[in-house]
N, CA, C and O atoms as a Maestro MAE file, in Angstrom:
{
 s_m_m2io_version
 :::
 2.0.0
}

f_m_ct {
 s_m_title
 :::
 protein
 m_atom[272] {
  # First column is atom index #
  i_m_mmod_type
  r_m_x_coord
  r_m_y_coord
  r_m_z_coord
  i_m_residue_number
  s_m_chain_name
  s_m_pdb_residue_name
  s_m_pdb_atom_name
  i_m_atomic_number
  :::
  1 25 7.222 12.653 -15.783 1 A "UNK " " N  " 7
  2 3 8.026 13.765 -15.332 1 A "UNK " " CA " 6
  3 2 8.173 13.755 -13.827 1 A "UNK " " C  " 6
  4 15 7.751 12.819 -13.149 1 A "UNK " " O  " 8
  5 25 8.771 14.797 -13.326 2 A "UNK " " N  " 7
  6 3 9.038 14.908 -11.892 2 A "UNK " " CA " 6
  7 2 7.746 14.926 -11.073 2 A "UNK " " C  " 6
  8 15 7.694 14.350 -9.986 2 A "UNK " " O  " 8
  9 25 6.723 15.571 -11.581 3 A "UNK " " N  " 7
  10 3 5.449 15.617 -10.867 3 A "UNK " " CA " 6
  11 2 4.871 14.238 -10.641 3 A "UNK " " C  " 6
  12 15 4.314 13.954 -9.580 3 A "UNK " " O  " 8
  13 25 5.004 13.380 -11.637 4 A "UNK " " N  " 7
  14 3 4.467 12.023 -11.500 4 A "UNK " " CA " 6
  15 2 5.266 11.212 -10.482 4 A "UNK " " C  " 6
  16 15 4.701 10.359 -9.799 4 A "UNK " " O  " 8
  17 25 6.561 11.461 -10.371 5 A "UNK " " N  " 7
  18 3 7.384 10.761 -9.377 5 A "UNK " " CA " 6
  19 2 6.975 11.163 -7.962 5 A "UNK " " C  " 6
  20 15 6.904 10.323 -7.065 5 A "UNK " " O  " 8
  21 25 6.705 12.454 -7.770 6 A "UNK " " N  " 7
  22 3 6.274 12.934 -6.457 6 A "UNK " " CA " 6
  23 2 4.897 12.365 -6.107 6 A "UNK " " C  " 6
  24 15 4.662 11.946 -4.974 6 A "UNK " " O  " 8
  25 25 3.995 12.354 -7.081 7 A "UNK " " N  " 7
  26 3 2.663 11.798 -6.865 7 A "UNK " " CA " 6
  27 2 2.755 10.312 -6.539 7 A "UNK " " C  " 6
  28 15 2.052 9.822 -5.655 7 A "UNK " " O  " 8
  29 25 3.610 9.606 -7.243 8 A "UNK " " N  " 7
  30 3 3.808 8.179 -6.993 8 A "UNK " " CA " 6
  31 2 4.288 7.941 -5.563 8 A "UNK " " C  " 6
  32 15 3.804 7.034 -4.886 8 A "UNK " " O  " 8
  33 25 5.232 8.748 -5.107 9 A "UNK " " N  " 7
  34 3 5.751 8.609 -3.743 9 A "UNK " " CA " 6
  35 2 4.657 8.898 -2.716 9 A "UNK " " C  " 6
  36 15 4.545 8.190 -1.715 9 A "UNK " " O  " 8
  37 25 3.853 9.931 -2.955 10 A "UNK " " N  " 7
  38 3 2.764 10.276 -2.035 10 A "UNK " " CA " 6
  39 2 1.723 9.157 -1.969 10 A "UNK " " C  " 6
  40 15 1.247 8.808 -0.889 10 A "UNK " " O  " 8
  41 25 1.376 8.601 -3.121 11 A "UNK " " N  " 7
  42 3 0.398 7.512 -3.152 11 A "UNK " " CA " 6
  43 2 0.943 6.268 -2.459 11 A "UNK " " C  " 6
  44 15 0.204 5.562 -1.774 11 A "UNK " " O  " 8
  45 25 2.223 6.002 -2.634 12 A "UNK " " N  " 7
  46 3 2.852 4.850 -1.995 12 A "UNK " " CA " 6
  47 2 2.787 4.970 -0.475 12 A "UNK " " C  " 6
  48 15 2.435 4.013 0.214 12 A "UNK " " O  " 8
  49 25 3.125 6.140 0.038 13 A "UNK " " N  " 7
  50 3 3.072 6.369 1.485 13 A "UNK " " CA " 6
  51 2 1.633 6.260 1.983 13 A "UNK " " C  " 6
  52 15 1.380 5.669 3.033 13 A "UNK " " O  " 8
  53 25 0.700 6.824 1.237 14 A "UNK " " N  " 7
  54 3 -0.708 6.756 1.624 14 A "UNK " " CA " 6
  55 2 -1.224 5.332 1.688 14 A "UNK " " C  " 6
  56 15 -1.935 4.967 2.625 14 A "UNK " " O  " 8
  57 25 -0.870 4.521 0.693 15 A "UNK " " N  " 7
  58 3 -1.300 3.116 0.691 15 A "UNK " " CA " 6
  59 2 -0.656 2.336 1.831 15 A "UNK " " C  " 6
  60 15 -1.297 1.481 2.442 15 A "UNK " " O  " 8
  61 25 0.606 2.630 2.117 16 A "UNK " " N  " 7
  62 3 1.271 1.964 3.239 16 A "UNK " " CA " 6
  63 2 0.553 2.271 4.543 16 A "UNK " " C  " 6
  64 15 0.363 1.381 5.372 16 A "UNK " " O  " 8
  65 25 0.154 3.519 4.730 17 A "UNK " " N  " 7
  66 3 -0.570 3.898 5.948 17 A "UNK " " CA " 6
  67 2 -1.917 3.190 6.022 17 A "UNK " " C  " 6
  68 15 -2.337 2.751 7.092 17 A "UNK " " O  " 8
  69 25 -2.593 3.081 4.881 18 A "UNK " " N  " 7
  70 3 -3.893 2.396 4.862 18 A "UNK " " CA " 6
  71 2 -3.742 0.913 5.178 18 A "UNK " " C  " 6
  72 15 -4.522 0.357 5.952 18 A "UNK " " O  " 8
  73 25 -2.752 0.280 4.587 19 A "UNK " " N  " 7
  74 3 -2.593 -1.165 4.721 19 A "UNK " " CA " 6
  75 2 -1.926 -1.584 6.020 19 A "UNK " " C  " 6
  76 15 -2.291 -2.603 6.606 19 A "UNK " " O  " 8
  77 25 -0.950 -0.803 6.474 20 A "UNK " " N  " 7
  78 3 -0.165 -1.212 7.633 20 A "UNK " " CA " 6
  79 2 -0.579 -0.522 8.921 20 A "UNK " " C  " 6
  80 15 -0.116 -0.906 9.995 20 A "UNK " " O  " 8
  81 25 -1.437 0.485 8.842 21 A "UNK " " N  " 7
  82 3 -1.893 1.193 10.032 21 A "UNK " " CA " 6
  83 2 -0.802 2.068 10.615 21 A "UNK " " C  " 6
  84 15 0.143 2.445 9.922 21 A "UNK " " O  " 8
  85 25 -0.938 2.388 11.896 22 A "UNK " " N  " 7
  86 3 0.040 3.225 12.585 22 A "UNK " " CA " 6
  87 2 1.278 2.441 12.969 22 A "UNK " " C  " 6
  88 15 1.438 1.279 12.595 22 A "UNK " " O  " 8
  89 25 2.165 3.100 13.733 23 A "UNK " " N  " 7
  90 3 3.411 2.453 14.156 23 A "UNK " " CA " 6
  91 2 3.157 1.189 14.970 23 A "UNK " " C  " 6
  92 15 3.943 0.243 14.923 23 A "UNK " " O  " 8
  93 25 2.066 1.179 15.711 24 A "UNK " " N  " 7
  94 3 1.739 0.004 16.525 24 A "UNK " " CA " 6
  95 2 1.048 -1.089 15.710 24 A "UNK " " C  " 6
  96 15 0.874 -2.213 16.181 24 A "UNK " " O  " 8
  97 25 0.656 -0.740 14.475 25 A "UNK " " N  " 7
  98 3 -0.070 -1.695 13.646 25 A "UNK " " CA " 6
  99 2 -1.572 -1.589 13.821 25 A "UNK " " C  " 6
  100 15 -2.334 -2.287 13.153 25 A "UNK " " O  " 8
  101 25 -2.002 -0.702 14.733 26 A "UNK " " N  " 7
  102 3 -3.437 -0.523 14.977 26 A "UNK " " CA " 6
  103 2 -4.111 0.035 13.728 26 A "UNK " " C  " 6
  104 15 -3.601 0.963 13.101 26 A "UNK " " O  " 8
  105 25 -5.237 -0.527 13.380 27 A "UNK " " N  " 7
  106 3 -5.990 -0.056 12.221 27 A "UNK " " CA " 6
  107 2 -5.484 -0.594 10.898 27 A "UNK " " C  " 6
  108 15 -5.911 -0.136 9.838 27 A "UNK " " O  " 8
  109 25 -4.586 -1.553 10.943 28 A "UNK " " N  " 7
  110 3 -4.000 -2.094 9.722 28 A "UNK " " CA " 6
  111 2 -5.002 -2.957 8.961 28 A "UNK " " C  " 6
  112 15 -5.772 -3.711 9.556 28 A "UNK " " O  " 8
  113 25 -4.977 -2.834 7.641 29 A "UNK " " N  " 7
  114 3 -5.825 -3.671 6.791 29 A "UNK " " CA " 6
  115 2 -5.191 -5.043 6.594 29 A "UNK " " C  " 6
  116 15 -5.879 -6.012 6.274 29 A "UNK " " O  " 8
  117 25 -3.872 -5.120 6.788 30 A "UNK " " N  " 7
  118 3 -3.144 -6.382 6.627 30 A "UNK " " CA " 6
  119 2 -2.447 -6.722 7.938 30 A "UNK " " C  " 6
  120 15 -1.710 -5.903 8.488 30 A "UNK " " O  " 8
  121 25 -2.682 -7.929 8.434 31 A "UNK " " N  " 7
  122 3 -1.992 -8.420 9.620 31 A "UNK " " CA " 6
  123 2 -0.660 -9.002 9.152 31 A "UNK " " C  " 6
  124 15 -0.618 -10.072 8.545 31 A "UNK " " O  " 8
  125 25 0.432 -8.281 9.444 32 A "UNK " " N  " 7
  126 3 1.741 -8.718 8.951 32 A "UNK " " CA " 6
  127 2 2.132 -10.102 9.457 32 A "UNK " " C  " 6
  128 15 2.856 -10.826 8.774 32 A "UNK " " O  " 8
  129 25 1.665 -10.476 10.637 33 A "UNK " " N  " 7
  130 3 2.018 -11.805 11.156 33 A "UNK " " CA " 6
  131 2 1.416 -12.917 10.302 33 A "UNK " " C  " 6
  132 15 1.904 -14.048 10.318 33 A "UNK " " O  " 8
  133 25 0.351 -12.599 9.552 34 A "UNK " " N  " 7
  134 3 -0.257 -13.618 8.690 34 A "UNK " " CA " 6
  135 2 0.595 -13.899 7.449 34 A "UNK " " C  " 6
  136 15 0.345 -14.866 6.730 34 A "UNK " " O  " 8
  137 25 1.598 -13.057 7.198 35 A "UNK " " N  " 7
  138 3 2.477 -13.261 6.046 35 A "UNK " " CA " 6
  139 2 3.683 -14.142 6.372 35 A "UNK " " C  " 6
  140 15 4.463 -14.485 5.484 35 A "UNK " " O  " 8
  141 25 3.833 -14.505 7.642 36 A "UNK " " N  " 7
  142 3 4.966 -15.332 8.063 36 A "UNK " " CA " 6
  143 2 4.739 -16.778 7.630 36 A "UNK " " C  " 6
  144 15 3.688 -17.359 7.900 36 A "UNK " " O  " 8
  145 25 5.737 -17.352 6.955 37 A "UNK " " N  " 7
  146 3 5.689 -18.756 6.546 37 A "UNK " " CA " 6
  147 2 6.440 -19.594 7.575 37 A "UNK " " C  " 6
  148 15 5.896 -20.562 8.107 37 A "UNK " " O  " 8
  149 25 7.690 -19.225 7.857 38 A "UNK " " N  " 7
  150 3 8.508 -19.883 8.877 38 A "UNK " " CA " 6
  151 2 9.077 -18.776 9.763 38 A "UNK " " C  " 6
  152 15 9.849 -17.939 9.297 38 A "UNK " " O  " 8
  153 25 8.696 -18.776 11.029 39 A "UNK " " N  " 7
  154 3 9.099 -17.730 11.972 39 A "UNK " " CA " 6
  155 2 10.601 -17.457 11.905 39 A "UNK " " C  " 6
  156 15 11.409 -18.368 12.080 39 A "UNK " " O  " 8
  157 25 10.971 -16.206 11.653 40 A "UNK " " N  " 7
  158 3 12.368 -15.795 11.619 40 A "UNK " " CA " 6
  159 2 13.125 -16.192 10.367 40 A "UNK " " C  " 6
  160 15 14.305 -15.867 10.236 40 A "UNK " " O  " 8
  161 25 12.470 -16.891 9.437 41 A "UNK " " N  " 7
  162 3 13.189 -17.368 8.256 41 A "UNK " " CA " 6
  163 2 12.539 -16.984 6.938 41 A "UNK " " C  " 6
  164 15 13.232 -16.571 6.008 41 A "UNK " " O  " 8
  165 25 11.236 -17.111 6.841 42 A "UNK " " N  " 7
  166 3 10.584 -16.872 5.549 42 A "UNK " " CA " 6
  167 2 9.221 -16.216 5.740 42 A "UNK " " C  " 6
  168 15 8.476 -16.537 6.666 42 A "UNK " " O  " 8
  169 25 8.921 -15.295 4.843 43 A "UNK " " N  " 7
  170 3 7.603 -14.660 4.856 43 A "UNK " " CA " 6
  171 2 7.250 -14.238 3.432 43 A "UNK " " C  " 6
  172 15 8.115 -14.144 2.561 43 A "UNK " " O  " 8
  173 25 5.976 -13.989 3.220 44 A "UNK " " N  " 7
  174 3 5.525 -13.485 1.936 44 A "UNK " " CA " 6
  175 2 5.933 -12.025 1.816 44 A "UNK " " C  " 6
  176 15 5.935 -11.293 2.805 44 A "UNK " " O  " 8
  177 25 6.273 -11.609 0.618 45 A "UNK " " N  " 7
  178 3 6.607 -10.223 0.315 45 A "UNK " " CA " 6
  179 2 5.525 -9.717 -0.627 45 A "UNK " " C  " 6
  180 15 5.309 -10.300 -1.689 45 A "UNK " " O  " 8
  181 25 4.858 -8.661 -0.259 46 A "UNK " " N  " 7
  182 3 3.707 -8.178 -1.013 46 A "UNK " " CA " 6
  183 2 4.064 -6.918 -1.785 46 A "UNK " " C  " 6
  184 15 4.521 -5.934 -1.204 46 A "UNK " " O  " 8
  185 25 3.854 -6.951 -3.091 47 A "UNK " " N  " 7
  186 3 4.056 -5.785 -3.950 47 A "UNK " " CA " 6
  187 2 2.742 -5.465 -4.637 47 A "UNK " " C  " 6
  188 15 2.006 -6.364 -5.046 47 A "UNK " " O  " 8
  189 25 2.457 -4.183 -4.760 48 A "UNK " " N  " 7
  190 3 1.242 -3.741 -5.447 48 A "UNK " " CA " 6
  191 2 1.642 -2.723 -6.501 48 A "UNK " " C  " 6
  192 15 2.266 -1.709 -6.188 48 A "UNK " " O  " 8
  193 25 1.287 -2.992 -7.738 49 A "UNK " " N  " 7
  194 3 1.525 -2.049 -8.829 49 A "UNK " " CA " 6
  195 2 0.185 -1.524 -9.304 49 A "UNK " " C  " 6
  196 15 -0.753 -2.292 -9.519 49 A "UNK " " O  " 8
  197 25 0.099 -0.224 -9.465 50 A "UNK " " N  " 7
  198 3 -1.136 0.385 -9.962 50 A "UNK " " CA " 6
  199 2 -0.832 1.258 -11.166 50 A "UNK " " C  " 6
  200 15 0.164 1.981 -11.178 50 A "UNK " " O  " 8
  201 25 -1.665 1.195 -12.154 51 A "UNK " " N  " 7
  202 3 -1.517 2.023 -13.347 51 A "UNK " " CA " 6
  203 2 -2.657 3.027 -13.361 51 A "UNK " " C  " 6
  204 15 -3.825 2.653 -13.459 51 A "UNK " " O  " 8
  205 25 -2.312 4.298 -13.261 52 A "UNK " " N  " 7
  206 3 -3.312 5.362 -13.268 52 A "UNK " " CA " 6
  207 2 -3.458 5.862 -14.696 52 A "UNK " " C  " 6
  208 15 -2.520 6.409 -15.275 52 A "UNK " " O  " 8
  209 25 -4.641 5.667 -15.254 53 A "UNK " " N  " 7
  210 3 -4.917 6.075 -16.631 53 A "UNK " " CA " 6
  211 2 -5.447 7.500 -16.671 53 A "UNK " " C  " 6
  212 15 -5.155 8.255 -17.598 53 A "UNK " " O  " 8
  213 25 -6.230 7.864 -15.657 54 A "UNK " " N  " 7
  214 3 -6.817 9.197 -15.589 54 A "UNK " " CA " 6
  215 2 -6.871 9.615 -14.129 54 A "UNK " " C  " 6
  216 15 -7.151 8.793 -13.256 54 A "UNK " " O  " 8
  217 25 -6.607 10.878 -13.862 55 A "UNK " " N  " 7
  218 3 -6.602 11.339 -12.470 55 A "UNK " " CA " 6
  219 2 -7.675 12.401 -12.246 55 A "UNK " " C  " 6
  220 15 -7.383 13.530 -11.853 55 A "UNK " " O  " 8
  221 25 -8.917 12.013 -12.503 56 A "UNK " " N  " 7
  222 3 -10.032 12.950 -12.371 56 A "UNK " " CA " 6
  223 2 -10.666 12.940 -10.988 56 A "UNK " " C  " 6
  224 15 -11.590 13.715 -10.738 56 A "UNK " " O  " 8
  225 25 -10.200 12.090 -10.084 57 A "UNK " " N  " 7
  226 3 -10.817 11.986 -8.762 57 A "UNK " " CA " 6
  227 2 -9.769 11.715 -7.706 57 A "UNK " " C  " 6
  228 15 -8.607 12.089 -7.865 57 A "UNK " " O  " 8
  229 25 -10.171 11.069 -6.632 58 A "UNK " " N  " 7
  230 3 -9.277 10.756 -5.534 58 A "UNK " " CA " 6
  231 2 -8.504 9.475 -5.863 58 A "UNK " " C  " 6
  232 15 -9.051 8.374 -5.793 58 A "UNK " " O  " 8
  233 25 -7.241 9.631 -6.219 59 A "UNK " " N  " 7
  234 3 -6.424 8.489 -6.640 59 A "UNK " " CA " 6
  235 2 -6.180 7.501 -5.507 59 A "UNK " " C  " 6
  236 15 -6.191 6.290 -5.727 59 A "UNK " " O  " 8
  237 25 -5.961 8.005 -4.301 60 A "UNK " " N  " 7
  238 3 -5.705 7.105 -3.177 60 A "UNK " " CA " 6
  239 2 -6.916 6.221 -2.910 60 A "UNK " " C  " 6
  240 15 -6.768 5.020 -2.682 60 A "UNK " " O  " 8
  241 25 -8.103 6.797 -2.935 61 A "UNK " " N  " 7
  242 3 -9.323 6.003 -2.746 61 A "UNK " " CA " 6
  243 2 -9.475 4.963 -3.850 61 A "UNK " " C  " 6
  244 15 -9.827 3.814 -3.583 61 A "UNK " " O  " 8
  245 25 -9.209 5.368 -5.087 62 A "UNK " " N  " 7
  246 3 -9.355 4.451 -6.224 62 A "UNK " " CA " 6
  247 2 -8.367 3.291 -6.121 62 A "UNK " " C  " 6
  248 15 -8.739 2.142 -6.360 62 A "UNK " " O  " 8
  249 25 -7.114 3.576 -5.768 63 A "UNK " " N  " 7
  250 3 -6.110 2.522 -5.636 63 A "UNK " " CA " 6
  251 2 -6.425 1.607 -4.455 63 A "UNK " " C  " 6
  252 15 -6.268 0.390 -4.550 63 A "UNK " " O  " 8
  253 25 -6.867 2.191 -3.347 64 A "UNK " " N  " 7
  254 3 -7.213 1.381 -2.176 64 A "UNK " " CA " 6
  255 2 -8.374 0.446 -2.496 64 A "UNK " " C  " 6
  256 15 -8.370 -0.715 -2.089 64 A "UNK " " O  " 8
  257 25 -9.361 0.946 -3.220 65 A "UNK " " N  " 7
  258 3 -10.506 0.107 -3.598 65 A "UNK " " CA " 6
  259 2 -10.081 -0.986 -4.574 65 A "UNK " " C  " 6
  260 15 -10.617 -2.094 -4.537 65 A "UNK " " O  " 8
  261 25 -9.128 -0.683 -5.440 66 A "UNK " " N  " 7
  262 3 -8.690 -1.645 -6.450 66 A "UNK " " CA " 6
  263 2 -7.944 -2.828 -5.841 66 A "UNK " " C  " 6
  264 15 -7.967 -3.921 -6.407 66 A "UNK " " O  " 8
  265 25 -7.289 -2.636 -4.710 67 A "UNK " " N  " 7
  266 3 -6.491 -3.720 -4.137 67 A "UNK " " CA " 6
  267 2 -7.245 -4.530 -3.098 67 A "UNK " " C  " 6
  268 15 -6.713 -5.514 -2.586 67 A "UNK " " O  " 8
  269 25 -8.464 -4.144 -2.775 68 A "UNK " " N  " 7
  270 3 -9.230 -4.896 -1.769 68 A "UNK " " CA " 6
  271 2 -9.875 -6.096 -2.373 68 A "UNK " " C  " 6
  272 15 -10.558 -6.847 -1.676 68 A "UNK " " O  " 8
  :::
 }
 m_bond[271] {
  # First column is bond index #
  i_m_from
  i_m_to
  i_m_order
  :::
  1 1 2 1
  2 2 3 1
  3 3 4 2
  4 3 5 1
  5 5 6 1
  6 6 7 1
  7 7 8 2
  8 7 9 1
  9 9 10 1
  10 10 11 1
  11 11 12 2
  12 11 13 1
  13 13 14 1
  14 14 15 1
  15 15 16 2
  16 15 17 1
  17 17 18 1
  18 18 19 1
  19 19 20 2
  20 19 21 1
  21 21 22 1
  22 22 23 1
  23 23 24 2
  24 23 25 1
  25 25 26 1
  26 26 27 1
  27 27 28 2
  28 27 29 1
  29 29 30 1
  30 30 31 1
  31 31 32 2
  32 31 33 1
  33 33 34 1
  34 34 35 1
  35 35 36 2
  36 35 37 1
  37 37 38 1
  38 38 39 1
  39 39 40 2
  40 39 41 1
  41 41 42 1
  42 42 43 1
  43 43 44 2
  44 43 45 1
  45 45 46 1
  46 46 47 1
  47 47 48 2
  48 47 49 1
  49 49 50 1
  50 50 51 1
  51 51 52 2
  52 51 53 1
  53 53 54 1
  54 54 55 1
  55 55 56 2
  56 55 57 1
  57 57 58 1
  58 58 59 1
  59 59 60 2
  60 59 61 1
  61 61 62 1
  62 62 63 1
  63 63 64 2
  64 63 65 1
  65 65 66 1
  66 66 67 1
  67 67 68 2
  68 67 69 1
  69 69 70 1
  70 70 71 1
  71 71 72 2
  72 71 73 1
  73 73 74 1
  74 74 75 1
  75 75 76 2
  76 75 77 1
  77 77 78 1
  78 78 79 1
  79 79 80 2
  80 79 81 1
  81 81 82 1
  82 82 83 1
  83 83 84 2
  84 83 85 1
  85 85 86 1
  86 86 87 1
  87 87 88 2
  88 87 89 1
  89 89 90 1
  90 90 91 1
  91 91 92 2
  92 91 93 1
  93 93 94 1
  94 94 95 1
  95 95 96 2
  96 95 97 1
  97 97 98 1
  98 98 99 1
  99 99 100 2
  100 99 101 1
  101 101 102 1
  102 102 103 1
  103 103 104 2
  104 103 105 1
  105 105 106 1
  106 106 107 1
  107 107 108 2
  108 107 109 1
  109 109 110 1
  110 110 111 1
  111 111 112 2
  112 111 113 1
  113 113 114 1
  114 114 115 1
  115 115 116 2
  116 115 117 1
  117 117 118 1
  118 118 119 1
  119 119 120 2
  120 119 121 1
  121 121 122 1
  122 122 123 1
  123 123 124 2
  124 123 125 1
  125 125 126 1
  126 126 127 1
  127 127 128 2
  128 127 129 1
  129 129 130 1
  130 130 131 1
  131 131 132 2
  132 131 133 1
  133 133 134 1
  134 134 135 1
  135 135 136 2
  136 135 137 1
  137 137 138 1
  138 138 139 1
  139 139 140 2
  140 139 141 1
  141 141 142 1
  142 142 143 1
  143 143 144 2
  144 143 145 1
  145 145 146 1
  146 146 147 1
  147 147 148 2
  148 147 149 1
  149 149 150 1
  150 150 151 1
  151 151 152 2
  152 151 153 1
  153 153 154 1
  154 154 155 1
  155 155 156 2
  156 155 157 1
  157 157 158 1
  158 158 159 1
  159 159 160 2
  160 159 161 1
  161 161 162 1
  162 162 163 1
  163 163 164 2
  164 163 165 1
  165 165 166 1
  166 166 167 1
  167 167 168 2
  168 167 169 1
  169 169 170 1
  170 170 171 1
  171 171 172 2
  172 171 173 1
  173 173 174 1
  174 174 175 1
  175 175 176 2
  176 175 177 1
  177 177 178 1
  178 178 179 1
  179 179 180 2
  180 179 181 1
  181 181 182 1
  182 182 183 1
  183 183 184 2
  184 183 185 1
  185 185 186 1
  186 186 187 1
  187 187 188 2
  188 187 189 1
  189 189 190 1
  190 190 191 1
  191 191 192 2
  192 191 193 1
  193 193 194 1
  194 194 195 1
  195 195 196 2
  196 195 197 1
  197 197 198 1
  198 198 199 1
  199 199 200 2
  200 199 201 1
  201 201 202 1
  202 202 203 1
  203 203 204 2
  204 203 205 1
  205 205 206 1
  206 206 207 1
  207 207 208 2
  208 207 209 1
  209 209 210 1
  210 210 211 1
  211 211 212 2
  212 211 213 1
  213 213 214 1
  214 214 215 1
  215 215 216 2
  216 215 217 1
  217 217 218 1
  218 218 219 1
  219 219 220 2
  220 219 221 1
  221 221 222 1
  222 222 223 1
  223 223 224 2
  224 223 225 1
  225 225 226 1
  226 226 227 1
  227 227 228 2
  228 227 229 1
  229 229 230 1
  230 230 231 1
  231 231 232 2
  232 231 233 1
  233 233 234 1
  234 234 235 1
  235 235 236 2
  236 235 237 1
  237 237 238 1
  238 238 239 1
  239 239 240 2
  240 239 241 1
  241 241 242 1
  242 242 243 1
  243 243 244 2
  244 243 245 1
  245 245 246 1
  246 246 247 1
  247 247 248 2
  248 247 249 1
  249 249 250 1
  250 250 251 1
  251 251 252 2
  252 251 253 1
  253 253 254 1
  254 254 255 1
  255 255 256 2
  256 255 257 1
  257 257 258 1
  258 258 259 1
  259 259 260 2
  260 259 261 1
  261 261 262 1
  262 262 263 1
  263 263 264 2
  264 263 265 1
  265 265 266 1
  266 266 267 1
  267 267 268 2
  268 267 269 1
  269 269 270 1
  270 270 271 1
  271 271 272 2
  :::
 }
}
C-alpha cells in the first residue's frame, strides 16, 4: 500500500546517506571513485534490494547491517 511506498522511499534515502555520506562525500561507506572502471567512460552501478519480512525493530539499521 501507500504506507509501504513511503517507508521504502525513506529507507532508500537513509541508506544513501549512510553509504554516500554528506554532499562532500565525507563519512561515506563507499568511495565512489573506486567504482570507476575507465575515467569518464565506464563505472560500476550498484543496486541494493532488500526484502523486509518483519518490521519489529530499526529497519534502517537492519538493512545497513545486511549490506555490509
